[in-house]
C-alpha positions as CSV (number, residue, x, y, z in Angstrom):
1,M,-6.5,5.7,-4.7
2,R,-4.2,2.7,-4.6
3,L,-3.0,1.3,-1.2
4,W,-0.7,-1.4,-2.4
5,S,-0.7,-4.8,-0.5
6,L,2.7,-5.6,-1.8
7,H,5.9,-4.3,-0.3
8,P,6.7,-0.8,-1.1
9,R,10.3,-1.9,-2.1
10,Y,8.8,-2.8,-5.5
11,L,7.6,0.7,-6.2
12,D,9.7,3.2,-8.3
13,A,10.3,6.7,-6.7
14,R,7.2,8.2,-8.4
15,G,5.1,5.3,-7.1
16,L,6.4,5.5,-3.6
17,V,5.6,9.3,-3.4
18,A,2.1,8.6,-4.7
19,L,1.6,5.9,-2.2
20,W,2.6,8.2,0.6
21,R,0.2,10.9,-0.6
22,E,-2.6,8.4,-1.1
23,A,-2.1,6.8,2.3
24,L,-2.2,10.3,3.9
25,L,-5.5,10.9,2.1
26,A,-6.7,7.6,3.4
27,Q,-5.7,8.6,6.9
28,A,-7.7,11.8,6.6
29,V,-10.8,9.8,5.4
30,L,-10.5,7.3,8.2
31,R,-10.3,10.1,10.8
32,G,-13.4,11.8,9.3
33,R,-11.5,14.8,8.1
34,T,-12.6,14.8,4.5
35,K,-15.7,14.3,2.5
36,G,-14.2,12.8,-0.5
37,Y,-13.3,9.1,-1.0
38,R,-15.3,8.0,2.1
39,H,-16.7,5.0,0.2
40,H,-13.5,3.9,-1.4
41,P,-13.4,0.1,-1.5
42,Q,-9.8,-0.2,-0.4
43,L,-10.6,1.6,2.8
44,G,-12.8,-1.3,4.0
45,R,-9.9,-3.5,5.1
46,F,-8.7,-0.6,7.4
47,R,-12.1,0.1,8.7
48,A,-12.4,-3.7,9.6
49,Q,-9.7,-3.2,12.1
50,R,-10.3,-2.6,15.8
51,D,-8.5,0.9,15.4
52,P,-8.7,2.0,11.7
53,A,-6.6,5.2,12.3
54,A,-3.8,3.1,13.9
55,A,-3.9,0.6,11.1
56,I,-3.4,3.2,8.4
57,G,-0.8,4.8,10.6
58,G,1.0,1.5,10.7
59,Y,0.7,1.3,7.0
60,L,2.1,4.9,6.6
61,R,5.0,3.9,8.9
62,T,5.9,1.1,6.5
63,V,5.9,3.4,3.5
64,S,8.0,5.9,5.5
65,D,10.5,3.3,6.4
66,E,11.0,2.3,2.8
67,A,11.4,5.9,1.9
68,A,14.1,6.4,4.7
69,A,15.8,3.2,3.4
70,R,16.2,4.9,0.0
71,G,17.4,8.2,1.4
72,Y,14.1,10.1,1.1
73,R,12.6,12.1,3.9
74,F,8.9,11.7,4.3
75,D,7.5,13.8,7.2
76,R,6.5,11.3,9.9
77,S,4.8,13.9,11.9
78,K,1.9,13.6,9.5
79,I,1.2,10.1,10.7
80,S,-1.4,10.6,13.3
81,R,-1.1,7.4,15.2
82,A,0.9,4.4,14.1
83,G,-0.3,1.2,15.9
84,K,2.3,-1.4,16.6
85,G,1.7,-5.1,16.2
86,I,-1.3,-4.6,13.9
87,R,-1.5,-7.4,11.2
88,M,-3.9,-7.5,8.4
89,R,-4.5,-10.2,5.7
90,T,-4.3,-10.0,2.0
91,T,-4.6,-12.9,-0.5
92,R,-1.9,-14.2,-2.7
93,G,-4.2,-13.6,-5.6
94,Q,-4.4,-9.9,-4.7
95,L,-0.6,-9.7,-4.5
96,A,-0.2,-11.3,-7.9
97,Y,-2.9,-8.9,-9.3
98,E,-1.1,-5.9,-8.0
99,F,2.3,-7.0,-9.1
100,R,1.0,-7.4,-12.6
101,H,-0.6,-4.0,-12.5
102,L,2.7,-2.4,-11.1
103,L,4.8,-4.1,-13.9
104,G,2.5,-2.6,-16.5
105,K,3.1,0.8,-15.0
106,L,6.8,0.3,-14.8
107,R,7.1,-1.0,-18.3
108,L,6.3,2.7,-19.4
109,R,7.8,4.8,-16.7
110,D,10.7,2.8,-15.4
111,P,11.9,0.2,-18.0
112,A,15.0,-0.8,-15.9
113,R,13.0,-1.4,-12.8
114,H,10.5,-3.3,-14.9
115,R,13.3,-5.6,-16.1
116,S,14.7,-6.1,-12.6
117,L,11.3,-7.0,-11.2
118,R,9.7,-9.2,-13.8
119,A,11.6,-12.4,-12.9
120,I,10.3,-12.3,-9.3
121,E,8.3,-15.3,-8.4
122,R,7.5,-14.8,-4.8
123,I,5.9,-11.4,-4.1
124,V,6.5,-10.0,-0.5
125,P,3.5,-8.2,1.0
126,N,3.7,-4.8,2.8
127,P,5.0,-5.7,6.3
128,L,1.6,-4.9,7.8
129,F,0.1,-7.7,5.8
130,T,0.2,-11.5,6.0
131,A,-0.5,-13.3,2.7
132,V,-3.0,-16.0,2.8
133,P,-4.3,-18.3,-0.1
134,G,-7.1,-16.8,-2.1
135,P,-8.2,-15.0,-5.2
136,V,-8.1,-11.2,-6.0
137,E,-9.9,-9.4,-3.2
138,P,-13.6,-8.7,-3.8
139,W,-13.2,-5.0,-3.4
140,E,-10.7,-4.7,-6.2
141,R,-11.7,-2.9,-9.4
142,P,-10.5,-4.6,-12.5
143,I,-8.0,-2.4,-14.5
């Protein structure tokens, strides 16, 4: 499971669809509707919110918004509850780490997108997140 902190605009079509599915799985986990992935480290930042289900719903909404901007139709009725005004933090180190990871994936599966992104210097986070100074998040598993 990878719940990207970076803006979904950077993802290729395959990555965006995978993110949607993984975030739906995360929603099921956070709502207690599945036994798998309950201890996944990336879910901790959502569990730390006052309303974890609303936080993951807000995250799903940002993914759905990006999909709609590209002309895709993700079924928003699958979002159980999208909280408004929810803000979470991620570190700039985490964003840089994720961006390097994404570039590695894109180098193989979408070389044109890889070329268009590799010159980016300022990585924009998912709209749900505010970037703050800091290293890679402690829950991250080195790849």
